[in-house]
N, C-alpha and C positions, 0 to 999 in steps of 0.2 A: 504494500500500500504506500502511496505517496500523498503528501499534503500539498494542496494547491492554493487553498484560501483559508485564512484564519481571521476571525474578527472577535473583538472583545464584545461580549454580550451583556455582562452586568455583574455587579457585586452585591451579595446578599448576606444578611445576618441570621435569617431564619430559613429553614428548609421549605416552609410553606410559601415563601416568596420567590423561590427558584423557578426556572422555566417550566412551563406546563405542556410543551410540545411533544414530550415523551421520546425524545431522541436518546440513544444510549449515552451513558456518561462514564468516564474513566477519571477517577480522582487521584491526584498526586499529593502525597503527604510524607513528611519525614521530620527528623529532629531539626530544630532551628539551625540554619547555616549549613545544611547538608548539600546545598547546591541545587535546590529544586528549581529556582528560576532559570539558572543556566541550562539545566536539562530540558526544561520546557521550551526555551528558545532554540536549543539544539534540535529537538524533535521537529519543531515547526519550521526550522531553517529561517528564523526571523531574529533580528537583533534585539527587539524589545517587546515581545509578546508579554512576557512576565518581567517585572522590574527586578534587576539584580542589585542587591544591596550588601554591603559589608556588615551592616547592623542586623543581628538576628531579631526575629519577631516582627518584621515589617509587614508580612501578610496578615491582615486582621479580619478578613472577610472571606466568604465562599465566592471565589472568582470564576466565572464561566467564560470559556472561549469556544465559540462555535466553529467547527472545522468542516469545511467542504459541505456545509448544510446537511451533514449526515450524523455527526456526533459531537459531544461536548468534552473538551478537556477541562477538568475542574481543578483549580489551584486552591488547596486548603492551607490554613495556617499551620505552621510548624509546631510540633509539640516539644516539650522540654524547656531548656533555658531560653529566657528572653528577658530583656531589661524592662519588664512591666510589672505592675502590682500583682500580688497573689489573687486579688479579686478579679482583675481583668483576665489573668490566665485561666481562672475557673470558668469565666464566661465563655472564653474561646473553646475550652474543653467541652462544655455542654453543647455549644453550637456544632462542633465537629462530630461529637457523639450522636447527636440527634440526626444530623444529616446522614451519617454512615449507616445508622440503624434503620431509619425510616424511608430513605430514598429508594423508591421502587425501580427507578431507571438507572440506578448505579450498577454497572456491570462488574466493575473491579476496582479495588483500591491498589494503587501502585505505591508500595512502601519504599522510600528511598533510604539507603543505608550507605554510609561513607566507607568505601573500600580500604581506606588508609589506616583504620583503627580497629582494634579488637572488638568483639561483641559488646554492645552497650546494653545494660539492663533495661533501660527505657524502651529500646527498640524491640527487645524480646518480649517485654510485657505488652507492648502495643500489638504485636503480631499475635500473641496468645489471646488477647482480648478480641481481636478480629475473628479468630478461630472459634472462640466461645459464642460469639454473636452470629456465626455462620455467614460472615461477610467474605466473599472471594477476594483474594489478594495475590499479587506477585511481588517479588523483591527486585528492585533495581539498584545495583551497586553504582555509586557515583564516584567521580574523581579518580578513576582507575589509572590515570596517567601520572598521578602525583607522587607515587612511590615506586621503588624497584619492583619488577614483576614477581620476584620470589616473595617479597614482603606482602604484596597484594594477595598472592596465592595462599600464604600462611593465614592472613586475616580472614579470608573467605572460608577457609577450612575450619577455623575456630568458630566463626559465626554459624556455619552449618552444623558443626558438632554441638554447639549450645542449643540450637533450635531442635535438634533431634532428641534432646532430653525430654522434650514435650510433645513432639510430633512423630508419627510413624513414617511419614514421608514429607518431603519439602515441596513448597509451591514452585512454580516456574521462577527462574532467576535470570537476570540479564546484567551483564557487566557493561558499563558505559563510560565514555569520556567525551565531553563536548570539545575538548582541545584536540584530541587525536581522532575524532570522528569514528568512535567505536560504539556499537550497540544500537544505533538509530534504526537501522533496517530491521533488526530482530524485534525491537519493541513495537514498531509500527506494524510489522507482519502479525504479531500477536493480537494487537488491537483490531486490525483488519479481519483476522480470522474470527474473532468474537462477533464482530458486526455482521460478517457473512453468515455465520451460524444463526444469528437472530433473524436475519432476513429470510433464511430458508424455513425457519420455524413459523 
């Protein structure tokens, strides 16, 4: 699958305010500063679909981007550290949880994990929560060009080993690098395959 046209559709703080045209949605989420905006821009081959910031916690709403009039790329706020109040973090968490649990047009949550660091407890907890709620998800490893290949390989092995403490099998995983142009085709082929299956059904 290739992306030809992307347009910003809107930002929302409640799931009930989100688009009602029933197009399939793929939500991107990860720890603050995991490289989510860079990945979204890389997938769309646009420079500023999502705003890239050095400050974690900049995404504060549920942001919808309509792709080729056939599906939505949904940019969710990051979880974990952000220089905001505990009250505001709690508000974000409730907003994200309500969207993920209730949104019927959500096809998959794409969980972004930094390939340069060992498994983080908050990532494992979030993926376990998705599993308990029955929310389909895949793992997208980001920034795979930032460390030596052997170090990346060790980190991914550790992450998979940690997840297998809780899971009998792992979800689909994709290794990406916006700098080295790695993983884009694989991620888009996965999304295209899901959309094709929906259309057949």
